[in-house]
C-alpha positions as CSV (number, residue, x, y, z in Angstrom):
1,T,-3.6,-5.7,-0.8
2,V,-5.0,-6.0,2.8
3,H,-2.4,-4.9,5.4
4,G,0.3,-5.4,2.7
5,R,-0.8,-8.9,1.9
6,I,-1.9,-9.9,-1.6
7,Q,-5.5,-10.9,-1.9
8,D,-6.1,-14.5,-3.0
9,Q,-7.0,-14.4,-6.7
10,Q,-9.3,-17.4,-6.5
11,E,-11.3,-15.8,-3.7
12,M,-11.5,-12.5,-5.6
13,G,-12.8,-14.4,-8.6
14,E,-15.4,-16.2,-6.5
15,I,-16.5,-12.8,-5.0
16,G,-16.8,-11.3,-8.5
17,Q,-18.8,-14.3,-9.8
18,L,-21.2,-14.2,-6.9
19,A,-21.8,-10.5,-7.3
20,H,-22.3,-10.8,-11.0
21,R,-24.7,-13.7,-10.6
22,R,-26.8,-11.4,-8.3
23,G,-26.7,-8.6,-10.8
24,L,-24.3,-6.5,-8.8
25,G,-21.3,-4.6,-10.1
26,V,-17.9,-5.0,-8.6
27,H,-15.4,-2.2,-7.9
28,L,-11.9,-3.0,-6.8
29,D,-10.1,-0.5,-4.6
30,G,-6.7,-1.0,-6.3
31,A,-4.9,1.6,-4.2
32,R,-1.9,-0.7,-4.0
33,I,-2.6,-2.9,-7.0
34,M,0.9,-2.0,-8.5
35,N,2.5,-3.3,-5.3
36,A,0.5,-6.5,-5.6
37,S,1.4,-6.8,-9.3
38,V,5.1,-6.4,-8.7
39,A,5.2,-8.7,-5.7
40,S,3.2,-11.5,-7.4
41,G,4.4,-11.1,-10.9
42,V,0.8,-10.9,-12.1
43,R,-0.2,-8.1,-14.4
44,P,-2.6,-5.5,-12.9
45,S,-5.3,-6.3,-15.5
46,V,-5.3,-9.9,-14.4
47,L,-5.5,-9.0,-10.7
48,A,-8.5,-6.8,-11.5
49,E,-10.3,-9.2,-14.0
50,S,-13.1,-10.1,-11.5
51,A,-14.0,-6.4,-11.1
52,D,-16.0,-4.1,-13.4
53,T,-14.0,-1.0,-12.4
54,V,-10.8,-0.5,-10.5
55,S,-9.2,2.6,-9.0
56,V,-5.5,2.9,-9.1
57,C,-3.7,5.3,-6.7
58,L,-0.8,7.2,-8.2
59,S,0.6,8.5,-4.9
60,K,0.8,5.4,-2.6
61,G,4.1,3.8,-3.5
62,L,4.2,5.3,-7.0
63,G,5.3,8.7,-5.8
64,A,2.9,11.1,-7.6
65,P,1.9,14.0,-5.3
66,A,-1.8,13.1,-5.6
67,G,-4.3,11.4,-7.7
68,S,-6.0,8.2,-8.7
69,V,-7.4,6.9,-11.9
70,L,-10.6,5.0,-12.4
71,C,-10.3,2.2,-15.0
72,G,-13.1,0.2,-16.6
73,P,-15.2,-0.1,-19.7
74,E,-16.1,3.0,-21.6
75,H,-19.8,3.0,-20.7
76,L,-19.1,2.8,-16.9
77,I,-16.5,5.5,-17.1
78,R,-19.1,7.7,-18.9
79,K,-21.5,7.1,-16.0
80,A,-18.8,7.9,-13.5
81,R,-17.9,11.2,-15.2
82,R,-21.6,12.1,-15.2
83,A,-21.9,11.3,-11.5
84,R,-18.8,13.3,-10.7
85,K,-20.3,16.3,-12.5
86,L,-23.6,15.9,-10.8
87,L,-21.9,15.8,-7.4
88,G,-19.7,18.8,-8.2
89,G,-16.5,16.8,-8.5
90,G,-13.6,17.8,-10.7
91,M,-10.5,19.8,-10.7
92,R,-9.2,22.6,-12.8
93,Q,-5.6,22.9,-14.0
94,S,-5.0,19.2,-13.3
95,G,-2.5,18.8,-16.1
96,L,0.5,19.1,-13.8
97,L,-0.9,16.3,-11.6
98,A,-1.6,14.2,-14.7
99,A,2.0,14.6,-15.8
100,C,3.2,13.5,-12.4
101,G,0.9,10.5,-12.6
102,L,2.2,9.5,-16.0
103,F,5.8,9.9,-14.9
104,A,5.0,7.6,-11.9
105,L,3.4,4.9,-14.1
106,D,6.3,5.1,-16.5
107,H,9.2,5.1,-14.0
108,N,8.1,4.0,-10.6
109,V,6.3,0.7,-11.0
110,T,9.2,-1.7,-11.3
111,R,11.1,0.0,-8.6
112,L,8.4,-1.0,-6.1
113,A,10.5,-4.2,-5.8
114,E,13.1,-2.2,-3.9
115,D,10.4,-1.1,-1.4
116,H,9.4,-4.8,-0.9
117,R,13.0,-5.8,-0.4
118,R,13.5,-3.1,2.2
119,A,10.3,-4.1,4.0
120,R,11.5,-7.7,4.2
121,Q,14.9,-6.6,5.4
122,L,13.2,-4.5,8.1
123,A,10.8,-7.2,9.1
124,T,13.6,-9.8,9.3
125,A,15.8,-7.5,11.5
126,L,12.9,-6.5,13.8
127,S,11.9,-10.2,14.2
128,A,15.2,-10.7,16.0
129,F,13.9,-8.7,19.0
130,S,12.1,-11.0,21.4
131,Q,10.0,-8.1,22.7
132,L,8.4,-7.7,19.2
133,A,5.9,-9.9,17.4
134,V,6.6,-9.8,13.7
135,D,4.9,-12.0,11.2
136,L,7.3,-12.4,8.3
137,V,4.7,-14.1,6.2
138,E,2.6,-10.9,6.3
139,T,5.4,-8.9,4.7
140,E,4.6,-9.5,1.1
141,T,4.8,-6.0,-0.2
142,N,5.9,-2.7,1.5
143,M,4.2,-2.9,4.9
144,V,5.7,-4.3,8.1
145,F,3.5,-4.8,11.1
146,I,5.1,-5.1,14.5
147,G,3.5,-6.0,17.8
148,P,5.3,-4.7,20.9
149,H,4.2,-5.6,24.4
150,A,1.2,-3.5,25.4
151,D,3.3,-1.6,28.0
152,D,5.8,-0.6,25.3
153,H,3.5,0.4,22.5
154,D,3.1,4.1,23.1
155,A,6.6,4.5,24.5
156,L,8.1,2.9,21.4
157,I,6.1,5.2,19.1
158,T,7.3,8.2,21.1
159,H,10.9,7.0,20.9
160,L,10.7,6.5,17.2
161,R,9.2,9.9,16.7
162,R,12.0,11.5,18.6
163,S,14.4,9.7,16.2
164,G,12.5,11.3,13.3
165,I,10.6,8.1,12.4
166,L,6.9,8.4,11.9
167,V,4.8,5.2,12.1
168,G,1.2,4.3,11.8
169,A,-0.2,3.0,15.1
170,Q,-3.4,1.2,15.8
171,K,-3.1,-0.9,18.9
172,P,-1.9,-3.5,19.3
173,K,0.2,-3.1,16.2
174,I,2.6,-0.5,14.7
175,R,2.7,-0.2,10.9
176,L,5.9,0.7,9.1
177,V,5.7,1.4,5.3
178,T,8.6,1.6,2.8
179,H,8.3,3.8,-0.2
180,L,10.5,5.6,-2.7
181,D,11.6,8.2,-0.2
182,V,12.9,5.5,2.2
183,N,16.4,4.3,1.5
184,D,18.7,1.6,3.0
185,D,20.1,4.1,5.5
186,D,16.6,4.8,6.7
187,I,16.0,1.1,7.3
188,E,19.2,0.9,9.3
189,A,18.0,4.0,11.3
190,V,14.7,2.3,12.2
191,I,16.5,-0.8,13.3
192,S,19.0,1.2,15.3
193,S,16.3,3.2,17.0
194,V,14.3,0.1,18.0
195,S,17.6,-1.4,19.3
196,S,18.3,1.6,21.4
197,F,14.7,1.6,22.8
198,Y,15.1,-2.0,24.0
199,A,18.7,-1.4,25.3
200,R,17.5,1.2,27.8
């Protein structure tokens, strides 16, 4: 995804074909590929078919404490392992993280739909505030981008922080992300906090 929006599969295929025609390999940063898969109903392997390798993050959305996996054909994975070793990469006693990653893949993929539902609920509610620009079409997965007036940007972030709500901020937008630790009450708390900010 890019800013929570699912990449166009035809465009991704064209990029892959162009790269391959020029003898270049293609790596897909699939940090949120599971979100894209759940939202689009397309298997991750199909989303990544134009790439030679893909990395899949096990923590973003899936809830593992850390870790990513590199997927690709055996010969490329062998090369990646060698490069990792040459560069001093690696981790000892990583079995615990691997177990967390396996649990996340087994139990937390389909529940991403709940995050997407909550993000749409949040985006729809916040779009009712005339002081905020919210593109509902952008909210395809678990990210909501809001655009307050420039004069309100920093003050709104401070107000939300005082309410215990942490957001990503890169002017002119504010990013809100739903994940497995965000429940329906949390969504209502954000809406209530924004409402109290504009009621002042």
